[in-house]
C-alpha positions as CSV (number, residue, x, y, z in Angstrom):
1,M,-40.8,58.6,-41.5
2,A,-39.7,55.4,-40.6
3,N,-40.7,52.7,-43.6
4,P,-42.6,50.0,-41.2
5,N,-42.3,47.1,-44.2
6,S,-38.3,47.6,-44.5
7,K,-35.6,44.9,-42.9
8,S,-34.6,46.9,-40.1
9,W,-37.4,48.8,-39.1
10,L,-39.3,45.3,-38.7
11,T,-36.2,43.8,-36.9
12,Q,-36.3,47.5,-34.9
13,Q,-39.6,46.1,-32.9
14,R,-38.6,42.5,-32.8
15,I,-36.2,43.8,-31.1
16,K,-38.0,46.1,-28.9
17,E,-40.8,42.9,-28.4
18,R,-38.0,41.1,-27.3
19,K,-36.5,43.5,-25.0
20,N,-39.2,44.8,-23.1
21,F,-37.8,45.0,-20.1
22,R,-39.9,46.8,-17.4
23,L,-39.4,47.8,-13.8
24,L,-41.2,45.7,-11.7
25,D,-44.4,47.1,-9.1
26,W,-43.0,45.1,-6.1
27,S,-46.8,46.2,-4.8
28,K,-48.6,44.2,-7.0
29,D,-49.0,40.1,-8.2
30,L,-45.9,38.9,-10.2
31,K,-48.0,37.0,-12.6
32,D,-50.2,40.4,-13.7
33,Q,-47.2,42.1,-14.3
34,G,-45.6,39.4,-16.5
35,F,-43.0,37.4,-14.0
36,Y,-43.2,34.7,-12.0
37,R,-40.8,32.7,-9.4
38,G,-38.6,30.5,-11.1
39,L,-35.3,28.4,-10.8
40,P,-32.9,30.7,-9.3
41,C,-29.9,32.2,-11.4
42,P,-25.8,31.8,-10.2
43,Y,-26.9,34.7,-7.9
44,E,-29.9,33.2,-6.5
45,H,-32.0,36.1,-7.7
46,T,-35.5,33.8,-8.6
47,I,-38.0,36.3,-10.2
48,R,-38.0,36.1,-14.4
49,D,-39.7,37.4,-17.1
50,S,-42.8,34.7,-18.2
51,T,-41.9,34.7,-22.0
52,H,-38.2,34.8,-22.3
53,H,-37.1,33.7,-18.9
54,W,-34.7,36.2,-18.0
55,C,-33.5,36.9,-14.4
56,Y,-35.1,40.2,-13.4
57,Q,-32.4,41.3,-11.2
58,C,-29.9,40.1,-13.4
59,V,-31.0,42.1,-16.6
60,L,-31.8,45.5,-14.4
61,K,-28.2,44.6,-12.9
62,I,-26.8,44.2,-16.7
63,Q,-28.6,47.8,-17.5
64,T,-26.4,49.6,-15.2
65,G,-22.8,48.2,-17.4
66,L,-21.7,46.0,-14.2
67,C,-19.5,43.3,-15.2
68,G,-17.2,41.0,-12.8
69,L,-17.2,37.3,-11.3
70,D,-15.8,36.2,-8.3
71,I,-15.4,32.8,-8.4
72,N,-15.9,32.7,-4.6
73,Y,-19.1,34.4,-4.8
74,V,-21.4,32.2,-6.9
75,H,-24.3,30.4,-5.7
76,E,-23.3,26.5,-4.3
77,D,-25.5,24.7,-7.0
78,F,-23.8,26.4,-10.1
79,S,-19.8,26.9,-8.1
80,H,-19.0,23.4,-9.9
81,Y,-20.1,24.2,-13.0
82,A,-19.2,27.5,-13.2
83,V,-14.8,26.0,-12.4
84,K,-15.5,23.5,-15.6
85,A,-16.8,26.1,-17.8
86,L,-13.5,28.2,-17.2
87,E,-11.0,25.4,-17.6
88,M,-12.6,25.0,-21.2
89,I,-11.2,28.7,-22.3
90,D,-7.8,30.5,-22.5
91,V,-8.3,33.4,-19.7
92,G,-6.6,36.0,-20.9
93,N,-6.4,39.8,-19.8
94,P,-9.4,41.9,-20.3
95,K,-8.0,43.4,-23.4
96,E,-7.5,40.3,-25.2
97,C,-10.0,37.6,-27.1
98,W,-10.6,34.4,-24.8
99,P,-10.5,31.6,-27.0
100,V,-12.7,28.0,-26.7
101,T,-10.0,25.3,-26.2
102,A,-12.8,22.2,-25.9
103,L,-13.5,21.9,-29.5
104,D,-15.6,18.8,-30.3
105,R,-13.8,16.6,-33.4
106,H,-15.5,19.6,-36.2
107,G,-13.4,22.3,-34.6
108,K,-16.8,24.0,-33.2
109,P,-16.5,24.5,-29.5
110,K,-18.0,22.1,-27.4
111,R,-21.5,22.8,-25.2
112,F,-21.1,22.4,-21.6
113,A,-24.2,21.7,-18.6
114,F,-24.7,24.5,-16.7
115,P,-28.2,25.0,-14.7
116,D,-30.8,27.1,-16.4
117,Y,-34.0,28.5,-16.4
118,K,-35.4,25.4,-17.2
119,Q,-33.4,22.1,-15.5
120,N,-31.6,23.1,-12.3
121,A,-28.5,21.5,-10.8
122,K,-29.9,19.0,-9.1
123,E,-31.1,16.9,-12.3
124,I,-29.0,14.2,-13.2
125,A,-27.8,16.5,-16.4
126,P,-28.6,20.0,-16.8
127,N,-29.1,21.8,-20.0
128,K,-25.8,21.6,-22.6
129,L,-25.3,25.4,-22.9
130,T,-22.7,27.5,-25.3
131,L,-19.6,28.3,-23.4
132,K,-20.3,31.9,-24.4
133,K,-24.0,31.9,-22.7
134,I,-22.1,30.1,-19.4
135,M,-19.8,33.2,-19.3
136,Y,-22.1,35.6,-20.2
137,T,-24.6,34.6,-17.4
138,L,-21.7,34.5,-14.6
139,F,-20.2,38.2,-15.8
140,W,-22.7,39.4,-16.9
141,G,-26.3,37.9,-15.5
142,D,-28.4,35.2,-16.8
143,T,-31.3,36.2,-20.0
144,G,-32.9,33.6,-20.6
145,K,-33.8,32.4,-23.3
146,E,-31.3,35.7,-25.3
147,V,-28.7,34.6,-27.4
148,V,-25.4,35.8,-26.8
149,T,-23.4,37.3,-29.6
150,N,-20.2,39.1,-29.8
151,L,-19.6,42.5,-30.3
152,P,-18.6,43.7,-33.7
153,G,-14.6,44.3,-32.6
154,C,-14.0,41.3,-31.9
155,T,-13.0,39.1,-34.8
156,N,-12.2,35.3,-32.6
157,P,-15.4,33.2,-33.4
158,T,-14.7,31.5,-30.1
159,C,-13.9,34.6,-28.1
160,C,-15.5,34.2,-25.0
161,N,-14.1,37.5,-23.2
162,P,-17.1,38.6,-21.2
163,L,-16.4,42.1,-22.3
164,H,-16.5,41.2,-25.8
165,L,-19.8,39.5,-25.4
166,T,-23.3,41.3,-25.8
167,T,-27.0,40.9,-25.9
168,I,-29.8,43.2,-26.5
169,Y,-29.8,44.4,-22.9
170,N,-26.1,46.0,-23.6
171,R,-26.5,46.2,-27.4
172,D,-26.1,49.8,-27.3
173,A,-24.0,50.7,-24.7
174,T,-20.4,52.1,-25.1
175,P,-18.4,48.8,-24.5
176,R,-16.5,47.9,-21.6
177,K,-12.8,47.3,-21.3
178,M,-12.3,46.5,-17.9
179,F,-13.7,44.4,-15.0
180,N,-15.6,46.2,-12.0
181,Y,-14.0,43.0,-10.3
182,L,-12.6,39.5,-11.1
183,D,-11.4,37.3,-9.0
184,L,-11.0,33.6,-10.3
185,N,-9.1,31.5,-7.5
186,R,-10.7,30.0,-5.2
187,D,-10.2,31.2,-1.7
188,D,-11.3,29.4,1.5
189,R,-12.5,32.8,3.3
190,K,-15.0,33.7,0.8
191,I,-16.2,30.5,0.4
192,N,-16.7,30.1,3.6
193,L,-18.5,33.3,3.9
194,L,-20.8,32.1,0.9
195,L,-21.8,28.5,2.9
196,N,-22.7,30.8,6.4
197,R,-24.0,34.1,4.7
198,H,-27.4,32.6,5.7
199,L,-26.7,33.1,9.3
200,K,-26.5,37.3,8.9
201,N,-29.5,37.0,6.4
202,Y,-26.4,38.2,3.9
203,R,-27.3,37.3,0.1
204,I,-24.6,36.8,-2.5
205,E,-25.2,40.7,-3.7
206,D,-24.3,41.9,-0.1
207,L,-20.9,39.8,-0.1
208,L,-19.6,41.1,-3.5
209,K,-20.9,44.8,-2.2
210,Q,-18.9,44.7,0.5
211,E,-15.9,42.8,-0.8
212,Y,-15.8,45.4,-4.0
213,R,-17.6,48.2,-3.0
214,P,-15.2,50.9,-4.6
215,T,-15.5,49.3,-7.9
216,I,-19.3,48.7,-7.5
217,S,-21.7,51.4,-8.3
218,A,-24.7,49.3,-8.4
219,I,-25.9,46.2,-8.4
């Protein structure tokens, strides 16, 4: 029987409380279920947990193990910040560490302005987040207040390879070795589809499914 006074037991209880993911009942009121409609994530979802502010659809996706980024299919309010954040990282192949190249005078990774659940892109100065948090948000999804850490096997403290990053929402899963999809190059065709998606009542998710159907099992 577990000792309720032990450090490990208490840690597990805090993790369970923080994780607190539950499926949304669309027939019931959001507030009654502990959700609200807030600022959008990079994939234009707006339903968030009332306490920890994680994006419902993002965390649902994270738990399927889906990880990838097409820089052309990021919400318009986030795309500029996403491109700039990637420029501060030495992006390599999926198996390598991606160290931060933008360091402050103390040799520590700089924080970077990026819209989040507290302050959107239309504000004068969005909040500054760690590059690890930004990469996790772009590749995996928006986890609100949840801290992003490196997997135990990653020994580079500045590594921002999304496959080396984790939160409580996928910490117990088998680490991925490859992305489901990846395109970091600007593509006029894709950008045009993004900007005109509302003419076809498309969401960003629809564009991703259309583009990467063979490699996306769930989104």
